[in-house]
Structures are given as structure tokens and as C-alpha cells.
C-alpha positions in Angstrom: 31.8 201.6 -193.2 34.2 203.2 -195.7 35.5 202.9 -199.0 38.2 204.0 -201.2 39.5 203.0 -204.8 42.5 203.6 -205.2 43.7 205.2 -209.1 46.7 206.2 -210.3 48.1 208.9 -212.5 49.4 206.0 -215.3 50.7 202.8 -215.2 53.6 202.7 -212.3 52.3 205.5 -209.8 52.3 203.1 -207.1 48.9 202.2 -206.6 49.6 199.0 -204.8 52.3 200.4 -202.3 50.0 203.2 -201.8 47.0 200.7 -201.2 49.0 198.9 -199.0 50.5 202.3 -196.9 46.2 203.0 -196.5 45.7 199.8 -195.1 48.0 199.6 -192.8 46.8 202.8 -190.8 42.8 202.0 -191.4 44.2 198.6 -189.2 46.3 200.8 -187.0 43.7 202.6 -185.8 41.6 199.8 -185.6 39.8 199.3 -188.5 38.6 195.5 -189.8 39.8 195.9 -193.8 39.4 193.5 -197.0 40.7 195.2 -200.3 39.3 194.1 -203.6 41.5 194.4 -206.7 38.5 193.7 -209.7 40.4 193.1 -212.5 44.3 192.1 -212.5 46.8 190.8 -215.5 50.4 189.9 -215.9 49.0 187.1 -213.1 50.6 183.2 -212.6 49.7 180.3 -212.1 49.3 179.8 -208.0 47.1 176.6 -206.4 46.0 176.0 -209.7 44.5 179.8 -209.9 46.1 182.2 -211.6 46.5 184.7 -208.8 48.3 188.6 -208.7 51.3 189.6 -206.9 49.6 193.4 -206.3 46.7 191.5 -204.8 48.4 189.1 -203.2 50.3 192.4 -201.3 46.7 193.7 -200.2 45.9 190.0 -198.5 48.0 190.3 -196.8 47.8 194.0 -195.0 43.9 193.8 -194.7 43.0 192.3 -191.5 40.3 189.8 -192.3 40.5 186.8 -194.8 38.1 185.9 -198.2 39.0 183.7 -200.7 41.0 185.2 -203.2 39.0 185.0 -205.5 36.5 187.5 -204.3 39.4 189.6 -203.5 40.9 189.6 -207.5 37.5 187.9 -209.7 39.1 188.6 -212.7 42.8 187.3 -213.5 44.4 187.5 -215.9 48.2 185.9 -216.8 49.4 188.8 -220.4 50.6 191.4 -218.7 48.2 194.2 -221.3 44.6 196.0 -220.7 43.0 193.4 -218.5 39.9 193.8 -221.8 42.6 193.1 -224.0 43.4 190.3 -222.0 40.1 189.4 -221.8 39.6 189.2 -224.8 42.2 186.7 -225.5 41.0 184.5 -222.9 37.6 184.2 -224.2 36.0 186.0 -221.6 34.2 189.1 -220.9 34.6 191.3 -217.8 30.8 191.9 -216.2 29.7 195.0 -214.0 27.1 192.5 -212.6 30.0 189.7 -211.5 31.9 193.1 -210.1 29.1 194.2 -207.9 28.0 190.7 -206.9 31.6 189.9 -206.0 31.9 193.5 -204.1 28.8 192.9 -202.3 30.0 189.4 -200.8 32.2 191.0 -199.1 30.2 193.8 -197.4 29.0 190.8 -196.5 31.6 189.8 -194.2 31.3 193.6 -191.8 34.6 195.3 -192.5 34.9 198.7 -191.1 36.9 199.6 -194.5 37.3 198.8 -197.7 40.4 199.4 -200.4 39.9 198.8 -203.8 42.3 199.2 -206.4 42.2 200.1 -209.8 44.4 198.7 -212.6 46.6 201.5 -214.6 44.6 204.9 -214.8 41.3 205.9 -214.3 40.2 205.7 -217.9 40.6 202.4 -217.7 38.3 200.2 -220.7 37.2 196.8 -219.1 34.7 195.8 -222.0 33.6 197.3 -225.3 30.9 198.4 -223.1 31.8 199.3 -219.6 34.5 201.2 -218.1 36.2 201.4 -214.9 35.1 204.6 -213.3 31.1 203.1 -214.0 32.2 200.9 -211.6 33.1 203.2 -209.0 30.2 204.9 -209.1 27.8 201.4 -208.6 29.6 201.0 -205.4 29.7 204.6 -204.7 33.5 204.3 -203.6 35.6 207.9 -202.8 38.5 208.6 -204.8 42.6 208.4 -203.9 44.4 209.6 -206.4 47.9 208.3 -207.0 50.8 210.8 -208.5 53.5 209.1 -209.7 56.1 211.5 -209.4 58.0 211.7 -212.4 58.3 213.9 -215.2 54.6 214.8 -216.8 52.9 214.2 -213.2 51.5 217.7 -212.9 49.9 216.5 -216.2 48.5 213.3 -215.6 47.2 214.2 -211.9 45.5 217.5 -212.5 43.8 215.2 -216.0 43.2 212.8 -213.8 41.7 214.6 -210.7 39.2 216.6 -213.4 37.8 213.2 -215.6 37.4 211.7 -211.6 35.3 214.9 -210.5 33.3 214.9 -214.5 32.4 211.5 -213.3 30.6 212.7 -210.5 32.9 211.1 -207.8 34.5 212.8 -205.2 38.1 212.6 -204.7 39.1 211.6 -200.5 42.5 213.0 -201.7 46.0 212.3 -203.6 49.0 210.5 -202.3 52.5 211.0 -203.8 54.8 207.8 -204.5 58.9 208.4 -205.2 58.2 205.9 -207.7 62.3 205.7 -208.2 65.4 205.7 -205.8 66.5 209.4 -207.3 63.6 211.6 -206.7 62.7 213.6 -209.6 64.0 216.5 -209.9 62.9 219.8 -208.6 60.2 217.5 -206.6 59.6 219.8 -203.6 58.6 223.0 -206.4 56.2 219.7 -208.3 54.4 218.7 -204.8 53.5 222.5 -203.7 52.6 223.0 -207.8 49.9 219.4 -206.7 48.9 221.1 -203.8 47.7 224.3 -204.4 46.2 223.0 -208.0 44.5 220.0 -207.0 41.2 219.8 -205.7 41.6 217.6 -202.9 44.4 217.6 -200.0 47.3 215.6 -200.0 47.0 213.2 -197.0 50.3 211.2 -197.8 53.2 211.5 -199.3 55.7 207.8 -199.4 59.5 207.7 -200.1 61.3 204.5 -202.3 61.6 202.0 -200.5 62.8 198.5 -201.9 61.2 196.6 -199.4 58.2 198.7 -198.4 56.2 195.1 -198.6 57.6 194.1 -195.5 57.3 197.5 -194.3 54.8 199.0 -192.0 53.8 202.4 -193.6 51.1 204.0 -192.0 52.9 206.6 -190.4 53.5 207.9 -194.4 49.3 208.2 -194.0 46.9 210.8 -193.0 43.4 209.4 -192.9 
């Protein structure tokens, strides 16, 4: 079974569109897929529970079905750092809960599980827990999403360095054009990323205003 953890160079780097693209690609090659968004803030009330728009997008892209709480075990309303939102709600994000939820997803026998993080790589989940600890515990391969904007070279290289320092492997990186107008010298920046990042480029996503409605599999090589 394949397990991919989707992290980004920072907030709004395009993690969800990249995760959907990976799910679309895996579906098109015949994989049974599930998705997980372990922690999400900026959620809304839906059918008497908090739900996250990104998690809902992933659920629509996966081929198997499960209860929403298995996709997104921790959902918080304020659009702030998850550990702060959790503290405000009187909740402590638990590694045991995340691992138990992950195990429940595995019992559904997917060929691939795509897990989308929150924010960047070094995300605090509580005073004693960081997101990389969960990723290491489940032994997922990391896909780094690079939002193509000024500063992305530094953010991408530091993120890759941190991922490797935490003992994880990088399956590849995906470049995402997050704005209608490409960043200046985008091709030169991409060439620098290809040369300097310690993993292959497995996709480049153009800016697509209606990406939730599109099959993005053609942009991914995995």
C-alpha cells in the first residue's frame, strides 16, 4: 500500500489542489484510495458537526467511502494555527487518536492513502506534539508542494532539509501556480528547484480557478 503525506512550503502553497491531483492520478491507474486531513482549522458547521472544505474536496476525489470523522478527526472553527484553535476549544490533539484513526482507515484496505497536512512541515499540534512525529509514526512518504511565488526557493530548500533531518523520505515535489499571473521568471525558478531539491519533480499544476471540478491526473507523474 502507498501512503503519501502532502506538505507545503507554507500556508496557501496549494496542498489541497496537489493532493486532489495525486488522488485523481491514483484513481486513473486503478488504485482504491482514501484521504485523510488529520487536523484542520477554519471549519464550518455541517449536519451538526464541524467540517473542512479541503477535507470535503479530498473526500470527493477518493474512491472509497468512510465517515467524515475518519477523514478529519480534529476540526476547529477559527482559521488559526491548529494547536491554538485546539487550546481555545479545550481540546488536546493526541498522537494516539491520530494513529488510531489512521489504523481504522487501513482496515478499509485502500491501495493508497493520501494525507494532507496543515500549514508547512514544522507544524505544532500541541505543546508536546509536532506533525512530523505523526508522519514518522505511520511511515508515510512525503510529497512537498511548492507554491510558486517569491521566496519559494528558500522555503522549498529549508522544508526539504527539515523533512530529511526528521528521517522521512521525499517521494517527489509538486509545483503549484497559486495565482492567475505566474511569478516572474517562473521557468528559471523551476529549473533551480529541479537542480537543488533532493527529489524528482512529479508535477506542475497551472492556476485553475475551477480545479475542484477538474480531473487533474494529467499533471502528475507518479
